[in-house]
N, C-alpha and C positions, 0 to 999 in steps of 0.2 A: 224249815224255810217256807214261808207263806207265799202262795200264788204260783208255785212251780211243782209240777208232778214229780214223783220219784223217778220215772223214766226220763223225763226232760233233764232233771238234775244229773242223772247218770250219764246222759249224752253230753252234757256240758263238761263234766269232769273228764270223760274219755276224750272229747275233742281237745280240751286244754292239754291233756297229757300227751296225746299223739300228734298234735300239730307240729309242723316242722319249726325249727328254731328261727327261720327267717320267713317273715310274712310280708305282705304288702297291705296298704291301707284298704284295698279291695277285700282283704281277708278278715276285716274287723267286724264280722257279723256276730261274733261271740266276745264277751269281755276279755278273755285271755288273749285274743288276737291283737287287741289294742295294746295290751301290756307287752307282748312280744315285740310289736312294732316299735314301741317306745324304747325298749332295751336294745333292740338291734340298732336303732339310730344313735343311742347313747354310746354304744360300743364303737361306732364308726366316727364319733365326734361330730355328728350331724345335727346341729342345733335346730335347723329348720325342719328336719325330719321328726325330731322329738316334739317340737311345737305343733306339728300337724296332727299329732295324736291327742291333743288336749281340747277340752271344752273351754269356753271363755265365759266367765272368769274361772280361775282354779286356785288351788292351794297346795303348798308343799311344806312338810314338816321334816326337818333333817337335823342331824347332830352337829352340823357345821353352822357357825354363826353367819347370819343373824337368826338362824334356826327356823324361821317361818317366812315364806314368800307367798303373796296373795295377789290376785287381780288378773287382768288380761295378759300381762307379760310375765307371770310367775315362773313359767318354765324357762324362758330365756334369761330372766334375772338370776334364777338359781344356777343355771349352767355357767353364766358369766362369773358368778361367785365361786363356783367349783374351780374354774380355770385360774382365777386370781389367787385363791387359796393354795391350789396346787403349785403354782409358780412360786409363791412365797415359801412353801414348805418343801419344794423340790420333788413333788409328786407328779408322776406322768403315767401314761399307759393304762388308764382305768378300763376295766373290762368286767362286766357283770354276767354271771351265768345263772339262769333261772333253773331251779330244780322242779320237782313235781309239786304242783300247787296243793296246798293243804285244804283250800276252800275256794270254790268258784260258785258264785250265786248270782242269778239274774231274776229279778222280779219286776215285771213291767218294763219301764224304761230305765231302771236303775240296777246297778250290779256292784259286786265287790269281789276282790281276789286277794288271797293271802298266799304268798309264795316264798319259800325258803330260797336263799340266794348265797352265792359266793362271789366276792369281788376281789380281783387281783389288780395290783398296780405296783409301781416302783417308787421308792423314796430314795433320792440320791443314788439311783442305780441299783438299789437292793430290793429284791422281789418281796412283796408283802401279800399275804392271802388272808382275807377276812371271810371265814366261813361261819355258818349258823346265823346269818342275818335274816331278817324278814322284811319283805317288800309288801306293804299293804296298800291297795289301790281301790279307790271308789271311782265308779264310771257311770256315764249316762249315754243312752243310745240317742243318736242324732240322725238326720237323713243320710249322712255319709258313713254311718256305722257307729260303733262304740267309741267313746272318747273319754279320756281321763279327766275327772273333776278334782281329784285330790290324791296325793300319795304321801305315805310316811315310811321312813326307813328306820328299822331298829337293828343296830349293829349287834352281831353275835358276840359271844365270849371270846376273849383273846387268850 
């Protein structure tokens, strides 16, 4: 990792691992704080909270059609499509659990995070668990803290 000392890298990793599951935007002084804030808002169904963690413009790459969302409203457009797809397919109660990050890097005003995840939800009332997925996030620091510039979700094996 260029531009970051071994000690700083270790502190970033420890902070990401030990940070509480719930954070506020005031706690986004490290890249993982913004990721946790975004997932906390997602788990609550809080679209405005999710959008508050984003830089503008931004991009999302996901397995759900249309697969790519870009621009100033990417986060809200993606979430609207999640709800529409969920309604069509009978899926409800989405909840993502972040595991220990595999990688947290910050160099200057840019950073990235790779986090194994588990997502649970119900389809027509039947519990579904997707484990082994990876949430990959690119971030940029702004005056208000770290903000997400892009993310990609890679679904784990079923």
